[in-house]
C-alpha positions in Angstrom: 139.1 -5.6 127.8 140.3 -9.0 128.9 139.6 -10.4 125.4 141.5 -7.5 123.8 144.5 -8.2 126.1 144.6 -11.8 125.1 144.4 -10.9 121.4 147.3 -8.4 121.9 149.4 -11.0 123.7 148.7 -13.5 121.0 149.9 -11.1 118.3 153.0 -10.4 120.2 153.6 -14.1 120.8 153.2 -14.8 117.1 155.6 -12.1 116.1 158.1 -13.2 118.7 157.8 -16.8 117.5 158.1 -15.8 113.9 161.4 -14.0 114.6 162.8 -17.0 116.5 161.8 -19.4 113.7 163.3 -17.1 111.0 166.5 -16.6 113.1 166.9 -20.4 113.5 166.3 -20.9 109.7 168.8 -18.2 108.9 171.5 -19.5 111.2 171.1 -23.2 110.1 171.0 -22.2 106.4 174.2 -20.1 106.7 176.1 -22.8 108.4 175.0 -25.6 106.1 175.8 -23.6 103.0 179.1 -22.2 104.3 180.6 -25.6 105.2 179.2 -27.2 102.1 180.7 -24.8 99.6 183.9 -24.2 101.5 184.8 -27.8 101.3 184.0 -28.4 97.7 183.4 -25.3 95.6 186.0 -24.0 93.2 185.9 -20.2 93.0 186.6 -18.7 89.6 187.6 -15.4 88.1 184.0 -14.2 87.7 183.6 -14.5 91.5 186.9 -12.9 92.3 186.1 -9.9 90.2 183.5 -8.7 92.6 185.9 -8.8 95.5 188.6 -6.9 93.6 186.0 -4.3 92.5 184.8 -3.9 96.1 188.3 -3.2 97.2 188.7 -0.4 94.6 185.3 1.1 95.7 186.5 1.1 99.3 189.8 2.7 98.2 187.8 5.7 96.8 187.0 4.8 93.2 183.3 4.9 94.0 181.8 4.2 90.6 184.7 2.0 89.3 186.2 4.5 86.8 188.3 2.6 84.2 186.8 -0.8 85.0 185.1 -3.0 82.5 181.9 -5.0 83.0 179.7 -7.2 80.8 176.1 -6.0 80.6 175.7 -5.5 84.4 177.6 -3.4 87.0 176.9 -6.0 89.8 177.4 -2.8 91.9 175.6 -4.2 95.0 177.8 -7.3 95.1 180.9 -5.1 94.6 179.9 -2.8 97.5 179.0 -5.7 99.8 182.3 -7.5 99.1 184.2 -4.3 99.7 182.4 -3.7 103.1 183.0 -7.3 104.3 186.6 -7.1 102.9 187.3 -4.1 105.1 185.9 -5.9 108.1 187.4 -9.3 107.7 190.2 -8.9 105.1 190.2 -9.6 101.4 190.7 -13.3 100.8 189.1 -16.4 99.2 186.9 -17.0 102.3 185.1 -13.7 101.7 183.2 -15.4 98.8 182.2 -18.3 100.9 181.0 -16.1 103.7 179.0 -13.7 101.5 177.5 -16.5 99.4 176.3 -18.2 102.5 174.9 -15.0 103.9 173.0 -14.3 100.7 171.7 -17.9 100.6 170.6 -17.7 104.2 168.9 -14.3 103.7 167.1 -15.6 100.6 165.8 -18.7 102.3 164.7 -16.6 105.3 163.0 -14.1 103.1 161.0 -16.8 101.2 159.9 -18.3 104.6 158.9 -14.8 105.8 156.8 -14.3 102.7 155.3 -17.8 103.2 154.2 -16.8 106.7 152.9 -13.3 105.7 151.0 -14.3 102.6 149.3 -17.2 104.5 148.5 -14.8 107.4 149.7 -17.4 109.8 152.7 -19.5 110.6 152.1 -23.0 109.2 155.0 -25.3 110.1 154.0 -27.8 107.5 154.3 -25.2 104.8 157.6 -24.1 106.0 159.0 -27.6 106.0 157.7 -28.1 102.5 159.2 -24.9 101.2 162.6 -25.7 102.9 162.6 -29.1 101.4 162.0 -27.8 97.9 164.7 -25.2 98.2 167.3 -27.5 99.7 166.7 -30.2 97.1 166.8 -27.7 94.2 169.8 -27.3 91.9 170.6 -24.1 93.7 171.8 -26.1 96.6 173.2 -29.2 95.0 174.8 -27.2 92.2 176.1 -24.3 94.3 178.2 -22.9 91.5 175.1 -21.3 90.2 174.8 -18.9 93.1 178.3 -18.8 94.6 179.4 -15.1 94.9 175.7 -14.2 94.6 175.4 -13.0 91.0 171.8 -12.4 90.1 170.5 -14.0 93.3 171.0 -10.7 95.0 168.2 -9.2 92.9 165.6 -11.2 94.8 166.8 -9.7 98.1 166.8 -6.2 96.6 163.4 -6.4 94.8 161.1 -8.6 96.8 160.8 -6.3 99.8 159.7 -3.5 97.4 157.2 -5.8 95.7 155.8 -7.0 99.1 155.4 -3.5 100.6 153.9 -1.8 97.5 151.8 -4.6 96.0 150.7 -6.4 99.1 150.8 -4.3 102.3 149.6 -1.1 100.6 146.9 -2.8 98.6 145.8 -4.9 101.5 145.4 -1.9 103.8 144.2 0.5 101.2 146.9 3.1 101.9 150.0 4.5 100.4 152.3 5.6 103.2 155.8 6.8 102.7 157.5 5.4 105.8 160.9 4.0 106.7 160.1 0.6 105.2 159.1 2.1 101.9 162.2 4.4 101.7 164.6 1.5 102.4 162.9 -0.9 100.0 162.8 1.8 97.3 166.5 2.4 97.7 167.2 -1.4 97.4 165.0 -1.5 94.3 167.0 1.5 92.8 170.2 -0.4 93.6 168.9 -3.6 92.0 168.2 -1.7 88.7 171.6 -0.2 88.7 173.3 -3.5 89.5 171.7 -5.9 87.2 169.7 -5.4 84.0 167.8 -8.6 84.6 165.8 -6.6 87.0 164.3 -4.6 84.1 163.7 -7.7 82.0 162.0 -10.0 84.4 160.8 -8.0 87.5 160.0 -4.4 86.6 158.2 -5.4 83.4 156.1 -7.8 85.4 155.2 -5.2 88.0 154.2 -2.6 85.4 152.2 -5.1 83.3 150.2 -6.2 86.3 149.6 -2.7 87.6 148.3 -1.6 84.2 146.1 -4.7 83.9 144.5 -4.2 87.2 143.9 -0.5 86.6 142.2 -1.3 83.3 140.1 -4.0 84.9 138.7 -1.3 87.2 137.5 -3.7 89.8 138.6 -1.8 92.7 136.9 0.8 94.9 138.1 4.4 94.4 140.4 4.2 97.4 142.0 0.9 96.1 142.4 2.5 92.6 144.1 5.4 94.2 146.6 3.2 96.0 147.2 1.2 92.9 147.9 4.3 90.9 150.2 5.8 93.4 152.2 2.6 93.6 152.4 2.3 89.9 153.6 5.9 89.5 156.0 5.5 92.3 157.6 2.5 90.6 157.9 4.3 87.3 159.5 7.3 89.1 162.2 5.0 90.6 163.0 3.4 87.3 163.1 6.9 85.6 165.4 8.3 88.4 167.7 5.4 88.0 168.0 5.9 84.2 168.7 9.6 84.7 171.4 8.7 87.2 173.0 6.4 84.6 172.9 9.0 81.9 174.5 11.6 84.2 177.2 9.2 85.2 178.0 8.3 81.6 177.9 12.0 80.5 180.4 12.9 83.2 182.8 10.2 82.0 182.6 8.4 85.3 181.7 4.9 86.2 182.3 1.4 85.0 182.2 0.9 81.3 179.8 -1.8 80.1 180.0 -3.8 76.9 176.6 -4.8 75.6 176.1 -7.6 73.1 175.2 -6.5 69.6 173.0 -9.6 69.2 169.3 -9.0 68.9 167.0 -11.4 70.7 164.8 -13.0 68.1 161.8 -15.3 68.1 162.9 -18.8 67.3 161.7 -20.5 64.0 158.7 -22.8 64.4 160.7 -25.9 63.5 162.8 -25.4 66.7 159.8 -25.2 69.0 159.6 -28.9 69.8 163.3 -29.0 70.8 162.7 -25.8 73.0 159.7 -27.4 74.7 161.8 -30.4 75.7 164.6 -28.1 76.8 162.3 -26.0 79.0 160.7 -29.1 80.5 164.2 -30.4 81.3 165.2 -27.0 82.7 162.2 -26.7 85.1 162.8 -30.3 86.4 166.5 -29.4 86.9 165.6 -26.3 89.0 163.9 -28.7 91.4 167.0 -30.9 91.5 165.6 -33.5 89.1 168.2 -34.3 86.4 166.9 -37.5 84.6 167.8 -37.0 81.0 170.8 -39.0 79.5 171.3 -40.7 82.9 171.5 -44.4 83.8 168.1 -46.0 84.8 169.2 -46.6 88.4 169.9 -42.8 88.8 166.5 -42.0 87.4 164.8 -44.2 89.9 166.1 -42.1 92.7 164.1 -39.1 91.4 160.8 -40.8 91.1 159.4 -39.8 94.6 160.4 -36.2 93.9 158.8 -36.3 90.4 155.5 -37.4 92.0 155.8 -34.7 94.6 156.3 -32.1 92.0 153.4 -33.3 89.9 151.1 -33.3 93.0 152.2 -29.7 93.9 151.7 -28.4 90.3 148.2 -29.9 90.2 147.3 -28.4 93.5 148.7 -25.0 92.3 146.6 -25.2 89.2 143.4 -25.6 91.2 144.4 -23.0 93.7 145.4 -20.2 91.2 142.0 -18.6 91.0 142.1 -18.0 94.8 145.8 -17.2 95.0 145.9 -14.7 92.2 143.3 -12.5 93.9 146.4 -10.9 95.5 148.3 -8.5 93.2 151.6 -9.7 94.6 150.8 -13.2 93.4 149.9 -11.9 90.0 153.3 -10.4 89.8 155.0 -13.6 90.8 152.9 -15.5 88.3 153.7 -13.0 85.5 157.5 -13.3 86.3 157.1 -17.1 85.9 155.3 -16.8 82.6 157.7 -14.2 81.4 160.7 -16.5 82.3 159.3 -19.5 80.6 158.2 -17.4 77.5 161.7 -16.0 77.0 163.2 -19.5 77.6 160.8 -21.2 75.2 160.1 -18.7 72.4 163.4 -16.7 72.0 167.0 -17.3 71.3 168.0 -15.5 74.5 169.0 -18.9 75.9 170.5 -21.4 73.5 169.9 -25.1 73.9 173.5 -25.9 73.4 174.3 -23.9 76.6 172.7 -26.7 78.6 170.3 -26.7 81.5 172.9 -26.4 84.2 174.3 -23.2 82.6 170.8 -21.7 81.9 169.7 -22.1 85.5 171.8 -19.2 86.5 169.2 -16.7 85.3 166.1 -18.8 86.4 166.1 -17.6 90.0 163.0 -15.6 89.4 161.1 -18.5 88.0 162.1 -20.9 90.8 161.6 -18.7 93.8 158.4 -17.1 92.5 157.0 -20.6 92.0 158.1 -21.5 95.5 156.2 -18.6 97.0 153.0 -19.5 95.0 153.3 -23.1 96.1 153.6 -22.0 99.7 150.0 -20.6 99.5 148.4 -23.7 98.0 145.8 -25.3 100.3 146.6 -29.0 101.1 143.5 -30.3 103.0 145.4 -33.2 104.6 147.7 -30.8 106.4 144.8 -29.6 108.6 142.5 -31.0 111.3 139.5 -30.0 109.4 140.5 -32.2 106.5 138.3 -34.9 104.9 139.8 -37.6 107.1 140.5 -36.6 110.7 143.0 -39.4 111.0 145.4 -37.2 109.1 145.6 -35.0 112.2 147.3 -37.8 114.1 150.4 -37.5 111.8 153.5 -36.5 113.7 155.0 -33.8 111.6 158.2 -34.0 113.5 158.9 -37.1 111.4 158.9 -34.9 108.3 161.3 -32.5 109.9 163.7 -35.4 110.6 163.3 -36.6 106.9 164.0 -33.1 105.7 167.2 -32.9 107.7 168.3 -36.3 106.6 167.8 -35.3 102.9 170.0 -32.2 103.4 172.6 -34.2 105.1 172.7 -36.9 102.4 172.9 -34.4 99.6 175.6 -32.6 101.3 177.7 -35.7 102.1 177.4 -37.1 98.6 178.5 -34.0 96.9 181.3 -33.2 99.3 182.8 -36.7 98.8 182.5 -36.3 95.0 184.1 -32.9 94.7 186.5 -32.5 97.6 189.5 -33.8 95.7 189.1 -31.2 92.9 188.8 -28.4 95.5 191.9 -29.5 97.2 193.9 -29.7 93.9 192.8 -26.2 93.0 193.7 -24.6 96.3 197.1 -26.4 96.3 197.8 -25.3 92.7 197.1 -21.6 93.3 199.0 -21.6 96.6 202.0 -22.8 94.7 201.5 -20.1 92.0 201.4 -17.4 94.7 204.5 -18.8 96.3 206.4 -18.6 93.1 205.2 -15.0 92.3 206.2 -13.9 95.8 209.6 -15.7 95.6 210.3 -13.8 92.4 209.0 -10.5 93.8 206.3 -10.3 91.1 203.4 -8.0 91.9 201.8 -6.9 88.6 201.1 -9.0 85.5 198.5 -10.5 83.2 196.9 -13.9 82.6 194.2 -15.7 80.7 190.7 -14.9 82.1 190.2 -18.0 84.2 193.6 -17.5 85.9 193.7 -13.8 86.3 191.3 -12.5 88.9 191.3 -15.7 90.9 195.1 -15.4 91.3 194.7 -11.9 92.6 192.2 -13.1 95.2 194.3 -16.0 96.3 197.1 -13.6 96.9 194.8 -11.6 99.2 195.0 -8.7 96.7 198.8 -8.3 97.2 199.5 -9.5 93.6 197.4 -8.0 90.7 196.8 -10.2 87.6 194.6 -8.6 85.0 192.8 -10.6 82.2 194.0 -10.5 78.7 192.5 -11.8 75.4 192.7 -11.5 71.7 195.7 -13.6 70.6 196.7 -11.2 67.7 198.0 -8.5 70.1 196.8 -9.6 73.6 195.0 -6.3 74.0 193.4 -5.9 77.4 190.2 -7.9 77.8 187.4 -5.5 78.2 185.1 -7.8 80.2 185.2 -8.2 83.9 188.6 -6.7 84.1 190.0 -3.9 86.2 191.8 -0.6 85.5 195.6 -0.8 84.9 196.1 2.9 84.1 197.8 3.3 87.5 200.3 0.6 86.8 203.8 1.5 85.9 205.3 -1.9 85.3 204.2 -5.5 84.7 206.5 -8.4 84.0 204.7 -11.7 84.0 201.9 -13.6 82.3 200.0 -16.7 83.4 198.7 -19.1 80.8 197.2 -22.6 81.1 196.6 -25.5 78.7 192.9 -24.7 78.1 193.8 -22.2 75.3 190.9 -20.1 76.4 190.1 -17.5 73.8 192.9 -19.1 71.7 195.6 -17.8 74.1 198.5 -20.1 74.6 202.2 -20.0 75.4 202.9 -19.6 71.7 200.6 -16.7 71.1 202.0 -14.9 74.2 205.5 -15.3 72.7 204.4 -14.0 69.4 202.9 -10.9 71.0 205.3 -10.2 73.9 208.4 -12.2 73.1 210.4 -15.0 74.6 210.2 -15.0 78.4 213.5 -14.7 80.4 212.2 -17.4 82.7 209.4 -20.0 82.8 208.0 -22.0 85.7 205.5 -24.7 85.3 203.0 -25.5 88.0 200.6 -28.3 87.0 198.8 -26.9 83.9 199.8 -23.3 84.6 202.9 -21.7 83.0 204.3 -18.6 84.6 206.2 -16.6 82.0 208.5 -14.0 83.6 210.1 -11.1 81.7 212.9 -8.7 82.5 211.2 -6.0 80.5 208.0 -4.1 81.1 205.3 -6.0 79.1 202.6 -3.4 79.5 203.2 -1.8 76.0 202.6 -5.2 74.5 199.4 -5.8 76.4 197.4 -2.6 76.2 199.8 -0.4 74.1 200.0 2.1 77.0 198.0 4.6 75.1 199.8 4.2 71.8 197.9 4.0 68.6 200.4 1.5 67.1 200.5 -2.2 67.6 203.6 -3.3 69.6 203.5 -7.0 68.9 206.9 -8.6 69.7 206.9 -10.7 66.5 207.2 -7.5 64.5 208.7 -4.7 66.7 212.3 -4.1 67.7 213.2 -5.0 71.3 214.3 -1.9 73.2 217.9 -1.1 72.6 218.3 -3.5 69.7 218.9 -2.7 66.1 218.3 -6.1 64.5 215.0 -8.0 64.6 214.2 -11.4 63.1 210.6 -12.2 61.9 209.4 -15.7 61.5 207.4 -16.0 58.3 204.1 -17.9 58.6 200.4 -17.8 57.8 199.6 -16.0 61.1 201.2 -12.8 59.9 201.7 -13.0 56.1 199.6 -13.9 53.1 200.2 -16.0 50.0 198.5 -17.4 46.9 199.9 -20.8 48.0 198.4 -22.9 50.8 200.4 -23.1 54.1 201.7 -26.5 55.4 201.0 -27.9 58.8 203.6 -25.6 60.3 202.1 -22.5 58.7 205.0 -22.2 56.1 204.2 -21.2 52.5 205.9 -23.4 49.9 205.4 -22.5 46.2 204.0 -25.2 43.8 204.5 -23.1 40.7 204.8 -19.4 39.7 203.0 -16.8 42.0 203.0 -14.4 44.9 204.9 -16.4 47.6 204.3 -13.9 50.5 202.9 -10.4 51.0 202.1 -8.4 54.2 202.1 -7.8 57.1 201.0 -4.1 56.6 202.6 -3.0 59.9 204.0 0.4 61.0 207.8 1.0 60.9 209.6 4.0 62.3 211.4 6.5 60.1 214.9 5.5 59.1 217.1 3.4 56.8 217.0 -0.4 57.0 218.7 -3.5 55.5 216.1 -6.1 54.9 217.3 -9.7 54.5 215.1 -12.6 53.3 216.1 -16.1 54.4 214.8 -18.7 51.9 215.0 -22.3 51.0 214.8 -24.0 47.6 214.3 -27.8 47.6 213.9 -28.2 43.9 216.5 -29.5 41.4 215.2 -28.4 38.1 217.4 -25.3 37.8 221.1 -24.7 37.9 222.8 -22.8 40.7 222.9 -19.2 40.1 219.6 -19.1 38.2 216.9 -16.6 39.0 214.1 -18.3 40.8 212.1 -15.3 42.0 212.4 -11.8 43.5 211.7 -9.8 46.7 210.8 -6.3 47.3 209.7 -3.8 50.0 206.6 -1.6 49.3 204.1 0.8 50.8 200.7 1.7 49.4 201.0 5.1 51.0 204.4 5.7 49.3 206.2 5.9 52.7 208.9 3.4 51.6 211.5 4.0 48.9 210.9 1.0 46.6 213.6 -1.6 46.4 213.7 -5.0 44.6 216.2 -7.8 44.2 216.3 -11.3 42.6 216.3 -14.6 44.5 219.2 -16.8 43.2 219.3 -20.6 43.5 222.3 -22.0 45.3 222.0 -19.4 48.1 219.8 -19.0 51.1 219.5 -15.3 51.5 219.0 -12.0 49.7 219.2 -8.5 51.2 217.5 -5.2 50.2 220.1 -2.6 51.3 219.4 0.9 52.4 215.6 0.8 52.3 214.4 4.2 53.3 211.3 4.4 55.4 209.7 7.8 55.7 207.8 9.4 58.6 204.3 8.0 59.5 204.7 4.8 57.5 201.9 2.4 58.8 201.6 -0.2 56.0 205.0 -1.9 55.4 204.6 -4.7 52.8 207.4 -7.2 52.4 206.9 -9.4 49.4 208.4 -12.4 47.6 207.5 -13.7 44.2 208.3 -17.3 43.1 209.1 -18.4 39.5 209.5 -22.0 40.4 208.1 -24.7 42.7 209.5 -25.7 46.1 210.6 -22.2 47.1 209.8 -20.9 50.7 210.7 -17.8 52.7 211.7 -18.9 56.3 212.6 -15.6 58.0 213.0 -11.9 57.4 215.8 -10.0 59.2 215.3 -6.2 59.5 218.4 -4.2 60.6 218.5 -0.5 61.3 221.3 0.9 59.1 221.4 4.3 60.9 
C-alpha cells in the first residue's frame, strides 16, 4: 500500500511539474515573440484581411457571404481574430497578440509531445528542442508566421493525431470521450480552413493507417482500434466535404478562386537544380542561410551545421526504434511527402526563393523536430559510455540557449526597427488625411487596401482593386462591398503592383478632384461616386472613364493611344499611332454607346509637307458590326486639324462602336476624338 501511495504521488508530482514547465515555456515564448514582432514586423494586407473578416463574422455574416478568398477560407484565423477583436478592440496590435499566442501554443504543444512521446520529462531534450525552434527561420524571419496563416493547422491537427494514433493505439482502446470530441472538431475546422490539411496531413494519416492494416502485425484488438480510428478519420473528412457542398449549394459562404494550374512532375533535367533548392530550403528552415553570402557570415553557421548533421545521423540510426509508434510513422510520412512535393513537382518554383517557400514547410519542420526529440543521445544520461558526462551542468546549456535567443532578437530588432517606424508613421498620416477629408469608403491597390482599413481600427474601409483595364474588384482576399452606397477615393503607390498606377486609375475612373501625396502613397479624392467605375455596381457594361460620359455632361473627349485603339502602324513611345504610308491608322475600341444622335470630331495632326493644303490625306468613319450605328464617313483634309461626323445615329443596344481613320499619306496621326450628344 505504501509503495502504491508513493507511485501515485510521483505521478501527480510529474503531472504538476509538467504543467508548470509548459506554463513557463508558454509565457516566455509569448512575451519574447510579442515584443520581437511588435518592434520590427511590418503587417501587410494579407494579415489585415483575417481581422476584417473576423469583424464581419462577429457582425452576423457567419460564413462570409460575398467575400473572396484564394484557395483557403482561413476560417479559424478569421473567427479567432473576430473573438479577440470583440474583447480587445480591432487594431494593428491584434495581429501581434494573436501571432504571439499562436507561436507560444505551438512551442508548448511541441514540448508537450516531446514529454509524452518520451514517457518522461527530459530537461535536456526540452532545451534542445527549444533551441532548434528559436534558431529556426520561423523565429528569425517572423514574417512567415505572423498572423498565423498555415501555422494554425498544427494546433488544429496535432491533438487529433496524438489522441487517435498514439493514445488509442498505445492503450488498445477506442473511446469517444471529451478529448476525442474536441480534437475531432478542431480537425474538422482545420480541413475547412486550409486545404494544406488535405495535402500534407490527412493523406499521411490515411496512408499510414492503410499500410499498418495491410501489414497485419497487430493483435485482433489492436487491428480493431486501428480500423476504428481509420474509419473515424474518413468520416470526419467526408462530413466536412458534405458541409462544404451544402454551403455552396445554398449560395452561402466565402467564394474561393482556385488556380487552374495543374501540378506536374518536373522534367528530369531540372532535378539537379531542385535537389540544390531543397537542400538550401531545409537548411534555411533551421535558420542556416549560407548560399550567396559572404564567407564571414557563413562562418557563423558552422557550429549549427555540425549540430544539424549530428542530429540527422542520430535520427537515422534511431528511426527503426522511433517508427514503431504509428504517430511517428505519420510524422515521417508528412516529412517525406513535403520533400517529395518540393523536389519532384512544380508546386513550388525555384524562382520563388527559399524564404517564400518556407511558409508552407511548417509540417516538415515541426514533424522533424518531434522526431528529433525522441532520438537517444547516450551522453545525455548517467548510464552513458563515459560517466564523466553526468557531471555536466546542464544549466550552462540553458544560459547559452537564452543568450542565443537574446542575440538573435537584438540583431534583428536593430536591423529592422527603422523600416517598421517608417511604415507606422506613413499609415498614420494616411489615416489622418482620410479622417480630415471625412473619407470612409474607398479602394486601393492590394498592399495598401486591407492594411489601411486595419490601421484605421476598421472605421475606414478600403477594398482591394486590380486589373488596370477597368479596375474591376479584385477577387482575392477582398471583402464584400454590396452594402456600400458610396465610395470616393483610391490609394495607389509607386510599386505599380498588378500594373495599377495613378495613370491607369485616371483612365478608368477619371481625373481626381484632389490629390494628396504621403511618401510613396497617392490619395486620389473624387467628388463623384466611383463605385460604378470599380465594380460596375451590377451593370453588364464597362464604365471606364476614358470612354464614358461624366454624369450630367454631353461632351466627352477621348485620348487616342495604343491602350484603347488598334492600328496597322506601330505606336511611338507615347502610345501614339503615326502613319508611315497608306493604311488603317486607328480602329476600335468596340465599346457600348447609349441610344441617341452624336457629333463625332476627330482631332488630327499632319506633319508632312508633300501635299498641298486642302488635299485629301485620308478619311474617318463610324461603324458597328452589329449594324447598330448609321454609317457615316468624311475625308481628312490637309491644312486643318479636325473633321466632324455630324448626326451619327446610334441605335438601342449598341455594344461595339468602332471609330476608324484611314491614312493615305505618311506622318498623319489622330490625337483625340470628341463625342458630343446632339440630342
